[in-house]
PLY file of the C-alpha trace (Angstrom):
ply
format ascii 1.0
element vertex 335
property float x
property float y
property float z
element edge 334
property int vertex1
property int vertex2
end_header
-132.72 -11.63 127.95
-133.25 -8.05 129.03
-130.61 -5.64 130.41
-130.61 -2.03 131.59
-127.22 -0.33 131.88
-127.04 3.32 132.92
-124.83 5.92 134.57
-122.20 8.56 133.77
-119.30 6.11 133.16
-120.14 5.25 129.56
-116.68 3.72 129.01
-117.28 0.89 131.49
-120.86 0.62 130.27
-119.72 0.11 126.68
-117.19 -2.50 127.79
-119.98 -4.40 129.56
-121.97 -4.42 126.33
-118.94 -5.83 124.49
-118.69 -8.60 127.09
-122.31 -9.57 126.43
-121.70 -9.54 122.68
-118.86 -11.99 123.22
-121.30 -14.52 124.68
-123.79 -14.35 121.81
-121.99 -16.28 119.09
-120.03 -15.54 115.92
-118.92 -11.92 115.61
-119.69 -11.68 111.89
-123.17 -13.14 112.22
-123.89 -11.07 115.32
-123.27 -7.89 113.29
-125.95 -9.04 110.83
-128.30 -9.74 113.74
-127.73 -6.49 115.66
-129.91 -3.38 115.61
-128.90 -0.17 117.38
-131.74 2.33 117.87
-132.05 5.96 118.95
-134.36 5.86 121.96
-135.01 9.60 121.90
-137.12 9.25 118.74
-138.14 5.58 118.90
-141.73 4.34 119.02
-142.81 1.19 120.80
-144.08 -0.29 117.53
-140.64 0.20 115.94
-138.93 -1.45 118.89
-141.28 -4.43 118.79
-140.74 -4.90 115.07
-136.97 -5.08 115.58
-137.20 -7.40 118.59
-139.65 -9.78 116.89
-137.33 -10.51 113.95
-136.08 -14.09 113.86
-132.25 -14.20 114.00
-130.50 -15.16 110.75
-128.12 -18.14 111.08
-127.49 -17.21 114.70
-128.94 -18.24 118.07
-129.58 -14.64 119.10
-130.69 -11.23 117.87
-129.27 -8.22 119.70
-131.25 -4.97 120.00
-129.55 -2.00 121.70
-131.51 1.17 122.50
-129.73 4.40 123.47
-131.39 7.11 125.55
-134.94 5.80 125.91
-135.16 6.00 129.70
-133.98 9.63 129.82
-137.21 10.63 128.10
-139.05 9.57 131.26
-137.12 11.61 133.78
-139.78 13.82 135.44
-138.40 17.23 134.40
-137.28 16.20 130.91
-140.51 14.35 130.13
-142.70 17.28 131.14
-140.60 19.79 129.21
-140.70 17.64 126.07
-144.46 17.24 126.29
-145.00 20.98 126.81
-142.97 21.72 123.67
-144.48 19.07 121.43
-148.08 18.91 122.64
-150.61 16.09 122.29
-148.60 13.99 119.86
-145.69 13.81 122.31
-147.96 12.92 125.24
-149.54 10.10 123.22
-146.09 8.84 122.24
-144.95 8.77 125.87
-148.12 6.97 126.96
-147.61 4.07 124.52
-144.46 3.01 126.39
-146.56 1.94 129.36
-147.05 -1.32 127.44
-143.29 -2.05 127.27
-143.10 -3.97 130.61
-145.79 -6.38 129.37
-144.02 -6.80 126.02
-140.58 -7.69 127.42
-142.20 -10.60 129.27
-143.38 -12.14 125.98
-140.45 -11.02 123.83
-138.89 -13.84 121.75
-136.36 -15.85 123.77
-133.85 -15.40 120.95
-133.83 -11.61 121.42
-131.38 -9.87 123.73
-132.61 -6.35 124.50
-130.26 -3.80 126.11
-131.35 -0.30 127.18
-128.42 2.10 127.58
-128.56 5.49 129.24
-126.58 8.08 131.12
-127.58 9.26 134.60
-131.32 8.98 135.22
-133.42 10.20 138.13
-134.64 7.87 140.85
-138.22 8.91 140.03
-137.92 7.83 136.38
-141.31 6.25 135.71
-140.28 3.79 132.98
-137.21 2.61 134.88
-139.35 1.85 137.94
-141.59 -0.41 135.87
-138.82 -2.13 133.91
-136.09 -2.66 136.52
-137.81 -5.64 138.24
-137.89 -7.39 134.84
-134.29 -6.69 133.82
-130.71 -7.29 134.83
-129.74 -3.74 135.79
-126.32 -2.22 136.41
-125.35 1.31 137.36
-121.99 2.68 136.18
-120.85 5.57 138.42
-117.80 7.72 137.81
-114.81 6.31 139.68
-113.59 8.13 142.77
-109.86 8.75 143.04
-108.88 5.54 144.94
-110.86 3.35 142.52
-109.59 5.36 139.55
-105.97 4.67 140.57
-106.72 0.93 140.80
-108.32 1.10 137.35
-105.25 2.83 135.87
-102.91 0.19 137.30
-105.09 -2.68 136.03
-105.44 -1.11 132.58
-101.69 -0.64 132.19
-100.97 -4.18 133.37
-103.62 -5.63 131.05
-101.91 -3.87 128.13
-98.59 -5.47 129.10
-97.04 -2.39 130.67
-95.84 -1.18 134.06
-96.40 2.09 135.86
-94.85 3.72 138.92
-97.10 4.76 141.84
-96.16 8.38 141.25
-97.21 8.15 137.61
-100.55 6.66 138.65
-101.13 9.58 141.04
-100.18 12.12 138.37
-102.43 10.52 135.75
-105.40 10.57 138.11
-104.72 14.24 138.87
-104.16 15.37 135.28
-106.85 13.39 133.45
-109.61 12.83 136.01
-112.41 10.26 135.88
-113.32 10.19 132.19
-112.18 6.68 131.25
-112.37 7.27 127.47
-109.76 10.00 127.85
-107.76 7.99 130.39
-107.65 4.93 128.13
-106.47 7.08 125.22
-103.71 8.64 127.35
-102.54 5.25 128.66
-102.30 3.97 125.08
-100.14 6.96 124.12
-97.96 6.57 127.22
-97.25 2.90 126.54
-96.19 3.73 122.99
-93.90 6.49 124.26
-92.47 4.85 127.40
-89.09 3.08 127.48
-89.36 -0.63 128.34
-93.14 -0.14 128.68
-92.58 1.48 132.11
-94.61 4.64 132.59
-92.84 7.10 134.90
-93.89 10.51 136.22
-91.57 12.21 133.73
-93.30 10.31 130.90
-96.70 11.53 132.07
-95.44 15.12 132.28
-94.14 14.95 128.70
-97.06 13.18 127.05
-100.22 14.12 128.94
-101.13 17.74 128.42
-104.10 19.99 127.94
-103.52 20.99 124.33
-106.17 18.65 122.94
-108.61 19.46 125.75
-108.24 23.17 124.98
-108.92 22.43 121.32
-112.07 20.51 122.29
-113.35 23.56 124.22
-112.69 25.72 121.16
-114.33 23.19 118.80
-117.50 23.11 120.92
-117.46 26.93 121.01
-117.22 27.11 117.21
-120.00 24.55 116.72
-122.43 26.30 119.05
-121.56 29.72 117.61
-122.19 28.42 114.05
-118.60 29.08 112.97
-118.34 26.25 110.43
-114.96 27.20 108.95
-113.35 27.55 112.39
-114.88 24.26 113.54
-113.47 22.38 110.53
-110.04 23.93 111.05
-110.01 22.94 114.72
-111.12 19.41 113.84
-108.25 19.00 111.37
-105.81 20.43 113.92
-106.89 17.74 116.38
-106.25 15.11 113.70
-102.75 16.56 113.18
-102.12 16.34 116.94
-102.76 12.61 116.72
-106.35 12.49 117.99
-108.54 9.81 116.41
-112.04 10.58 115.17
-113.48 8.30 117.86
-111.56 10.18 120.55
-112.74 13.57 119.29
-116.34 12.34 119.13
-116.11 11.05 122.71
-114.53 14.29 123.94
-117.04 16.58 122.24
-119.83 14.42 123.61
-118.26 14.58 127.04
-118.03 18.38 126.88
-121.64 18.84 125.79
-122.79 16.37 128.45
-120.79 18.18 131.14
-122.43 21.49 130.22
-125.89 19.94 130.52
-125.08 18.18 133.81
-123.54 21.35 135.24
-126.74 23.21 134.40
-128.74 20.70 136.45
-126.30 20.88 139.39
-125.65 24.63 139.36
-128.45 25.79 141.71
-127.16 25.62 145.27
-123.73 24.09 144.56
-120.32 25.77 144.34
-117.98 25.18 141.36
-115.77 22.99 143.59
-118.76 20.83 144.57
-119.90 20.54 140.96
-116.39 19.56 139.87
-116.44 16.79 142.49
-119.93 15.59 141.49
-118.85 15.36 137.85
-115.69 13.42 138.70
-113.38 16.06 137.21
-109.71 16.61 137.95
-108.91 19.50 140.34
-107.07 21.11 137.40
-110.03 20.86 135.04
-110.92 24.40 133.84
-114.40 24.57 135.37
-114.52 28.31 134.64
-114.57 27.58 130.90
-117.33 25.04 131.41
-119.50 27.61 133.15
-118.60 30.17 130.50
-120.11 27.88 127.87
-123.12 27.22 130.08
-123.88 30.93 130.45
-123.17 31.93 126.85
-125.25 29.34 125.02
-128.89 28.36 124.89
-129.16 25.04 126.74
-131.74 23.70 124.28
-129.20 24.28 121.47
-126.57 22.30 123.34
-129.08 19.52 124.06
-129.97 19.39 120.36
-126.28 19.17 119.43
-125.76 16.36 121.95
-128.74 14.47 120.53
-127.27 14.64 117.01
-123.92 13.48 118.34
-125.59 10.41 119.88
-127.24 9.66 116.53
-123.83 9.88 114.82
-122.29 7.57 117.39
-125.05 5.02 116.74
-124.51 5.30 112.96
-120.78 4.63 113.40
-121.25 1.70 115.77
-123.86 0.12 113.50
-121.39 0.32 110.57
-123.42 2.76 108.48
-120.64 5.39 108.35
-116.86 5.59 108.56
-116.12 7.34 111.86
-113.95 10.13 110.40
-116.44 10.97 107.64
-119.34 10.82 110.12
-117.58 13.21 112.51
-116.78 15.75 109.79
-120.39 15.67 108.56
-121.64 16.08 112.13
-119.40 19.09 112.83
-120.48 20.76 109.59
-124.16 20.00 110.28
-124.04 21.37 113.83
-122.08 24.49 112.90
-124.42 25.36 110.01
-127.70 24.43 111.74
-130.30 27.14 111.89
-130.47 28.63 115.40
-134.03 28.72 116.75
0 1
1 2
2 3
3 4
4 5
5 6
6 7
7 8
8 9
9 10
10 11
11 12
12 13
13 14
14 15
15 16
16 17
17 18
18 19
19 20
20 21
21 22
22 23
23 24
24 25
25 26
26 27
27 28
28 29
29 30
30 31
31 32
32 33
33 34
34 35
35 36
36 37
37 38
38 39
39 40
40 41
41 42
42 43
43 44
44 45
45 46
46 47
47 48
48 49
49 50
50 51
51 52
52 53
53 54
54 55
55 56
56 57
57 58
58 59
59 60
60 61
61 62
62 63
63 64
64 65
65 66
66 67
67 68
68 69
69 70
70 71
71 72
72 73
73 74
74 75
75 76
76 77
77 78
78 79
79 80
80 81
81 82
82 83
83 84
84 85
85 86
86 87
87 88
88 89
89 90
90 91
91 92
92 93
93 94
94 95
95 96
96 97
97 98
98 99
99 100
100 101
101 102
102 103
103 104
104 105
105 106
106 107
107 108
108 109
109 110
110 111
111 112
112 113
113 114
114 115
115 116
116 117
117 118
118 119
119 120
120 121
121 122
122 123
123 124
124 125
125 126
126 127
127 128
128 129
129 130
130 131
131 132
132 133
133 134
134 135
135 136
136 137
137 138
138 139
139 140
140 141
141 142
142 143
143 144
144 145
145 146
146 147
147 148
148 149
149 150
150 151
151 152
152 153
153 154
154 155
155 156
156 157
157 158
158 159
159 160
160 161
161 162
162 163
163 164
164 165
165 166
166 167
167 168
168 169
169 170
170 171
171 172
172 173
173 174
174 175
175 176
176 177
177 178
178 179
179 180
180 181
181 182
182 183
183 184
184 185
185 186
186 187
187 188
188 189
189 190
190 191
191 192
192 193
193 194
194 195
195 196
196 197
197 198
198 199
199 200
200 201
201 202
202 203
203 204
204 205
205 206
206 207
207 208
208 209
209 210
210 211
211 212
212 213
213 214
214 215
215 216
216 217
217 218
218 219
219 220
220 221
221 222
222 223
223 224
224 225
225 226
226 227
227 228
228 229
229 230
230 231
231 232
232 233
233 234
234 235
235 236
236 237
237 238
238 239
239 240
240 241
241 242
242 243
243 244
244 245
245 246
246 247
247 248
248 249
249 250
250 251
251 252
252 253
253 254
254 255
255 256
256 257
257 258
258 259
259 260
260 261
261 262
262 263
263 264
264 265
265 266
266 267
267 268
268 269
269 270
270 271
271 272
272 273
273 274
274 275
275 276
276 277
277 278
278 279
279 280
280 281
281 282
282 283
283 284
284 285
285 286
286 287
287 288
288 289
289 290
290 291
291 292
292 293
293 294
294 295
295 296
296 297
297 298
298 299
299 300
300 301
301 302
302 303
303 304
304 305
305 306
306 307
307 308
308 309
309 310
310 311
311 312
312 313
313 314
314 315
315 316
316 317
317 318
318 319
319 320
320 321
321 322
322 323
323 324
324 325
325 326
326 327
327 328
328 329
329 330
330 331
331 332
332 333
333 334
């Protein structure tokens, strides 16, 4: 089986992956038979070697690859080749054999390619999509977001007033990782599990979001001590390591996406394209975009993806992995 899931809504995308995992047998044995790979640095030979392994005491082997397709977006692929030369061009060329391989891949292997937004002209996607079950995960527009909020609250055993739904959509916006975290907090805080507008006003604020902006600033500016202090402050405010990792990743991703959208679009249009709340501080986002070298932010985002893979594969405790990542990024040599 071969799947391609992509798009900016990585919350729904990750939930779809969990649904597939639930169909593949025993959870404990599936962990043993799962490989999660960093597609940005993967070779085709490495992928084949993982896919060709016979599953151990399980009917299936699951191989998940993050970020492979993005390498083949026209602009990104050309820039990477220009920087890295002949070796990079040869490495990109080898992937032309992937469509032929997936057709003879062992039937016991389930291969899933995960990515964020990719361009319609992506060369590898064009070749692979006819062979795969593909699904695009867009950011939810406001009407769909409100439906999602209502369903999420009800699924968790709670209730929510229409006014509270409207206020949540306005305050939080379309990032479902953040929205899910806020709904969890609201249900713990609410009386009789009913979320009212007053509950949203009390619980949902911008303190943590402001701290995330500052944490990203400190990381990019190589202020290791400040970054560690901000990280521990977020812990004290009740943020989990997984939440902080998702929020930092979101912020770095927004900066990179805003850079791509900036020519020819107003801040209001960019805010709409990115699915952000009208109250989201877009000015701060553009401040980061103009102050920092984009290649440095892209490098930081790549390391964050690697950390996320290490956590999900069980190699590291999420809190330890996040602290090591923040220290690594804030002390990295600026080139």
